[in-house]
C-alpha positions as CSV (number, residue, x, y, z in Angstrom):
1,M,0.0,-0.1,-0.4
2,D,1.4,3.6,-1.2
3,P,1.6,6.2,1.4
4,E,-1.2,8.1,0.0
5,S,-3.2,5.6,0.3
6,A,-2.9,4.9,3.3
7,R,-3.5,8.6,4.5
8,Y,-6.8,8.2,2.9
9,L,-7.8,5.4,5.2
10,S,-6.5,6.9,7.8
11,A,-8.3,9.7,7.5
12,A,-11.9,7.6,6.2
13,F,-11.3,5.7,10.0
14,I,-11.2,9.3,12.2
15,A,-15.2,9.3,10.4
16,V,-15.9,6.9,12.5
17,A,-15.1,9.2,15.6
18,L,-17.0,11.7,14.3
19,Y,-19.8,9.5,13.8
20,G,-19.8,8.6,17.7
21,V,-19.8,12.2,18.6
22,G,-22.9,13.1,16.5
23,T,-24.8,9.8,18.1
24,S,-23.5,11.4,21.3
25,L,-24.9,14.6,21.2
26,G,-28.2,13.6,20.3
27,N,-27.9,11.1,23.4
28,I,-26.8,14.2,25.3
29,F,-30.0,16.7,24.1
30,S,-32.6,13.8,24.3
31,T,-31.7,13.0,27.6
32,W,-31.5,16.9,28.5
33,L,-35.2,17.1,26.9
34,S,-36.7,14.5,28.7
35,S,-35.0,15.3,32.1
36,V,-36.4,18.9,31.9
37,G,-39.8,17.5,31.1
38,R,-39.9,15.5,34.0
39,N,-38.4,17.9,36.7
40,P,-39.0,21.7,35.2
41,S,-37.8,23.3,38.4
42,A,-34.3,21.6,37.8
43,K,-33.9,23.3,34.7
44,E,-30.9,25.6,35.9
45,Q,-28.9,22.6,37.0
46,L,-29.4,20.7,34.1
47,N,-28.6,23.1,31.7
48,S,-25.1,23.5,32.9
49,I,-24.8,20.3,33.1
50,G,-26.2,19.8,29.5
51,I,-23.5,22.8,27.9
52,L,-20.9,21.1,29.7
53,G,-21.6,18.0,28.2
54,F,-22.1,19.1,24.9
55,A,-18.5,21.4,25.3
56,M,-16.6,18.1,26.1
57,T,-18.3,15.9,23.4
58,E,-17.8,18.6,20.5
59,A,-14.2,18.9,21.5
60,I,-13.4,15.4,20.9
61,A,-14.9,16.2,17.4
62,L,-12.7,19.0,17.0
63,F,-9.6,17.1,17.9
64,A,-10.7,14.3,15.3
65,L,-11.4,17.0,12.8
66,L,-7.5,18.3,13.5
67,I,-6.3,14.7,13.4
68,A,-7.9,14.1,10.1
69,F,-6.7,17.2,8.5
70,L,-3.0,17.1,9.5
71,I,-3.1,13.2,8.2
72,L,-4.3,14.4,4.7
73,F,-2.8,17.7,4.1
74,K,0.9,16.9,5.2
């Protein structure tokens, strides 16, 4: 396998991490909506936890995308 093919293949494998981030974000917000629907008085506490979870999950996506671009355009 030549190095250019290996670069494209490894960047495609990184897309799996982006798929995981997408499903995780959907899970975070669906759980948040369900929790707020069940207990509206806890919205402020759940809001800060939900935003923190969103930010950490999105950071994983940005790191994976950065690594993919570094591999592709090296």
